[in-house]
C-alpha angles and dihedrals in degrees: 000000000000091000092050091048091050091054090048090049092050090051089048091053097045103041142034090256108123102169127071120188117214135175108259130195126187092260129137091212092059092048089049089050097048100036104033105026103034106034101248116152122214106247102166136354134179116205128180123235087260089059097253117144110236101169137003141179117199123180128210107244 
């Protein structure tokens, strides 16, 4: 994941591209990785009544 994020970061720095699409699973470890370790900010989330994440948009700060 670190390698994939480094490539996305390089693209972010060198181009006007400001959105990166990643596979996402409803997993607390991934949320921890993206939001706390990599600097992504929660922009929009859609969660079912049972608390399951069905869609999300996180933006790199």
